[in-house]
N, C-alpha and C positions, 0 to 999 in steps of 0.2 A: 503494498498500499504506500502511497505517496503521501505523506506528511504537507507539503507544501506548495501544492499545483502552482502556484505562482513565484517562486523560485525565480524565474527568469523575465519578471516584469517586461514589458518592452520588446520580448521577442516576436519573432515572425510565428504567427499561431494561426496560420493557414492550413487547410489539407488539402491535399490531391483531388480532384475533380471524380476519379474513379471510387475513392472512399467515399466523398461525399454523398454520392450515388445511389452506393450501400447503406450510407446513415438513413438516406430519404425511406429508400425502401424500406428498410427492418422500421422505421417510423410508421408507413402506412398501413405493415403489416401488423403492428403492434394494436394499432386503432381498429383493424379487424376483428381481432382476437377479443380486444379486451378497451372500452372505452374510456375506463379508468387508468390514468397512468400513473406513476411514482414520482414523475418530474414535478413541482410546484413552480418552480422559476428556475432563469440561468443570469448570472450575474457576469459582466463584461468590464475590465477597467478601462478609466479613461484614455488610456494611451491607446489603446486597439480599437477605440471608439473613433479617438483623431486620426489614426492610421487608415481606416475605412473611409473616413471624410477625404481624408489626402488621397484615397487612390479612386474615389468618386471624381476629383476635380483632376487629377494627372491624365485618368483616361476619358475626359469628358464626357462622364456619366450623367446620365438623367435622374439616378436613385440606386437605394439599395433596395434588394427583394430579399427577406429573410425565409427559407426554408426550415421547416419541421424535420429533424433527424432523431435518430436513435441510435446510442452505442450499444453494443455487442461486445462480448469479449475478443471477437475475432477483429471487428473494428479498433478496439482500445489497443492489441497487439500491433495493428497495421501502422498506426498513429504515432505508437510510441518507438516503433523502429525506425521512423522518418529521424534525418541528423539534425532534427532542428526544431523549436518550438517546447511549449512546456509537455510534461508528462501529462495522460491522462489516468486517473485514479481507478485503479481495476473495481471499485466499489459503485463506481458509473455503469457499470452492465446494467443493460435494458432500461436505462433510464434515459428519456428525452431532452434534447439539446435544440438548439437554434444554428442555424448556418446563414452568413452574410454572404451573400454575391451582389456586385458591381452590376447597375444596367443602363445600358445607355442606346439610343438611337442606331440601330444598324437597319441597313438598307430602306431607311424610311420607316421603320416600326419602332416606336418609342417601349422602352420598360425591356427591351429584349436582355437577356442573361449575357454577359460578357467575358468569355475567356478569351487567354492566348495561348498559343502551342509555343513549343520550346525553340522551335526554327524562326519564331519572329514573324508570320504570317499575320499580321495585325490581329482582329479578331475572332479568326478561326474560322469563319464561313469558308462553305465550298462553293466555288464560283468556276466550276467545272476545272480545276486546276489541280485538285486530289489533295487539298491543303487541309481538309477534315473540315468541319459543322462545327459552330460552337456549342455544339453541347456533347461532342464526342472530342475530346482531347486526349493526346496521346498519354498511354499508361505512363505513370511516373515510378521510376524504377528506385530502390534504399538507397540513400544517400545522395540522390540528386536535388540539388536547388528548388525552392517553392517557387511558383512561377506568379508574376506579379498579381495576377487577377484569382489566383485560386481561393475558394470559399473559405472565410472567416471562420472560426470555431475556438473551441477550446475554453469555453467561459465556465465558471463556479457553479454546481450545480444545488438545488435546495429541494431535499435534504444533500448533504446534512450544513449547507453554509446558507440558513434562512436569516431573512430579518424578521424573527419572532413578534416584532413590535407593529408591523406594518398592518394597516387595515384591510390589504388585500390578502391577506395568510387566512384569514376567514377561520 
């Protein structure tokens, strides 16, 4: 178990798109199985929110989409094997989380999820040139650096890190 998941405050806490896809699929499946989930809230440090706002500006984004995802032990193991970012505690297995994705106007369509690929072909759309589509980013390999538009993640979950005095905790 990781006692201080914020030991690396300010590090790149993104995750590869292929892991994010597994997380959103696990979340959707959990909602079919049981509409009542264990996670009550997720907290993200100000530095991570600032970095997200800077990405929106850097990539001429028009906003941020928040996806709901779920940690499984397999997903936690995959994230913790990446060579960057905060580690995910094993206690987060089967808990829900949030992923942040920069959106922008692409091909005239606003609010389109924006991912870049490793070889720098811009937004990753396939215009008949074989460069991939914005939803199909090349698989990230262990030790690869994060891509600049990888989904933001790795917040502190409640439980165990809860504001028990909040009116929203009910």
